[in-house]
N, C-alpha and C positions, 0 to 999 in steps of 0.2 A: 771124950773118945766117940766120935758119929757113931751109930748103928748100923752097922750092913744089912744089906735085905736078905732075910732068910731064905732057905733053898724049900720049894714046895714039894712035897713027897712025891707027885707023880711027873714031877721035869725031871730030863736029863741032868745030873749031877754036875759033868762036867762043862757042859755048855751053859748052865746056868752059873758056875761057879765062876765060869770066865766072864759071863756079863756082869754078874756082882761085883766083881774084883775089879773088874774096867771101870764101872761106874765108879767107885771108891775112890780111884786113882783121879779119875776126869772131875771128881769134886771138889779137888783139892787137900784130900784128908791127908794125903803121904807127902811128907816134905822130901827133898832131893835127897836129904843126908840122914834120912830116917831110917832106922833098920828094923825090919819084919820079918817074920817065919811062917812055915806053912801052918806049925800051931795056932798061932792068932788067926789066921783065916779061915783056918776050918770050924773053931771055938766061934767064931762069931757068924759064919755061916750054919753052924748045926750040922757039918755032917765030916765023914772021915778025910784022914788027909790023902787018900788017891787020888779021887777027882780034885781035890783045890792043886795038887802036884801036877795033874796033867794040865790045869786051866794055866798054873804061873809058866811052864815052859811053852805053852802057847802064847803066854804074853810077852813071855824074851824071844820069842822068835819073830814076834809081830815089832819088836823092838820098842816096847813100853818098859821094860823090866831088864835087871841084870841079876841073876843069881849067884851067889860066891857060895860054894860046899862048904858045910860047916861055919858059915860066919852070918849069912842071912839074903835078905831079898831088899833089892833097892831099886828106886827108879833110875832108867836108864841115861846116863849122862852125854849129849851131845857136843861133840867140839864147834866150833864156828864153822870151819872147815866141812863138816859132814853136814849142818844146815843148809851151807851155799849150796852145795851139792845137792840136797834134797831138791832144796826149793828151785834150782835151776832145771834140775829135771821136771820136776812137778811142771815150772813154768811152759816149758818145752812140748808138753804132753797135753795138756790143755788149750794153750793158744793152737795148737794144731787140730785139736776136737772142735775148735771153733771153725775150723777153715773147709770141716767135712761134714760136719752133722747137719743130718737132714733136718729143715727147719719147716716144720709143720704145725697145726694149730693147736694140736693137743700137746706138742713139745712146749711151745710157747705159755699153754696154760698151765702145765707142771711148774715149769720156773714162775710163773708169778704165782701157783698156790705155795711152793717154796720162801718167795718173797714174803708172802703173808703172814707163815711160821717163822719166818726169821726176825722179824720185825716186834711180833707178839712176845715172841721167848727175849728177846732183847729188854724187852718192856719189862719183863717180870721178873728178868734177870736170873733166868732157869739156865744155870750155865752149861751143865750137862748135855741139856735137848738142844740147846742153841750150839755149840759145837755139833752134835749131830748133824744138825738142818743144814748147819754151813756148808762140812762136807757133802752132805746129800745132795745139796744146790750145784758142785760142781763134779760129783759124780753122775749127775743126772745129763749133764751136756756130754761127757766121756763115753759113756753106757748107749747113749743115743747115737750116738756114732756108728754102733753096730762091730765094732773092731773088738773083739774078743782078745784079743794080746795088746791092744792100748788099753784095756779097761782093765786087765791082770796086773799089769804093770803099773799103773795109775792105782790102783787099791793097794798095792804093796807098800809104794809112796805113803801113802795115806795113812795107811797104819803107823808107819815109822814116826809119822808127824802127828800124832797124836798129843805126845807130850808139847810139843811147840806151839799146839794148838791151846792147850791150858794156858802157856807161859803168854802169850798172846792176847787171851781173853779181854782183859781190863785195858792193854794198851791198842788194839785195834777194831774191837767188837762194833761201837759207835760208828765206824767207818763201812762196816761192813754192808747194811742192806743199799746204803748207795752205791757201791760197788756193783752190787749183784745187780741190781735196777739197770747201771748203764749196760753190763753185758747182754742181761735179757731183751732191754729196748734194740740195742744194735742187731741182735740176731733176730728180733721180731721184724725188722724193716729190710733184713738180709743183705745188713752192712757188716760183711765179715772181717772186714779191714778196723773198723770201730770195735766188733767183738773183742778182736785179737790185742787191740790197744787196750781195752778197758780189761782187760783178763790178766795180760802182763802187768799194768799197772798196779793192778790190785796184787797180785803176788808177792811183787816186790816189795809193795807199803808195807806189808807183812812181815817179807824176810827181813828188812832192814831195822823194823820195829824190835823185833826178836834179839838180832843180833847188837843193836844197843844195847838192850836192857840185858843180853848178857855180859858184854863188858863191864857196864857199869857194876853189876855184880860180883865178878872177879876183880874189877878194883877194888871194891869193897873188901871183898876175902882179903885181898893182898894188904890191904890196909890195917885189918883187924890184927 
C-alpha cells in the first residue's frame, strides 16, 4: 500500500487532509471498485477522523468521491452522458475564453512557462504534477479573461473532471504538449480563430479517447 503524506502539526488539518487524499487519488492508488473508510485515511494521515470527514465531504462535492453511509467511500463513476456533457461545456467555455482573453506579453510568457513545465513533467512521468499543470494551462487562459463568473464555472467543471484526467493520462498525455503549443502560438500571433480550433480539437480528442476507453472497460466487464 502506497504511503500517504502525513500531516504537519502546524498545518490546517482539513485543508491538508483534502490535499493529501486528493493526491492519493490522483496517484492512481485508489481503484474504481475499491472500498475505503474514514479510519483508513485517518490512520495513514496520523490525524483524527473529524478533519478527514470534512475533507472527504469536500471531495464528494467536487465530484471525485461518492460516500455511501455505513458502506464505504468509493471513486465517483461518471456515465458516458455525464462525460460528454462535461466536456461539451468545458469546450464552450474555453473556446469562448480564447476569443476574449487580453493577449499581453506577460500572458504569452506564462503560457510558455506552463508548456515548459508540462514537457518536463511528462518526461519525468510525474503524473500528479503533470495533471495539475495541464489544468493550470487551461485555467490560465480562462482566468486571464478577467470574467469571474466564467472562471468560477470553469473551475467547477475542472474539479469534476479530475478523475477523467487520471483515466486519460496514458491515453492522451503524449499529445498534450503539442496541443498546448498550438493554442499558445495561435494566441501569440492574435489568431483567435486558430486558437479556438486548436482548443476545440484538443478537448474533443481527450473526450473521445476517454469514451473509447470507458466503452472498452464496460465491454470487458460484461464479458467477464
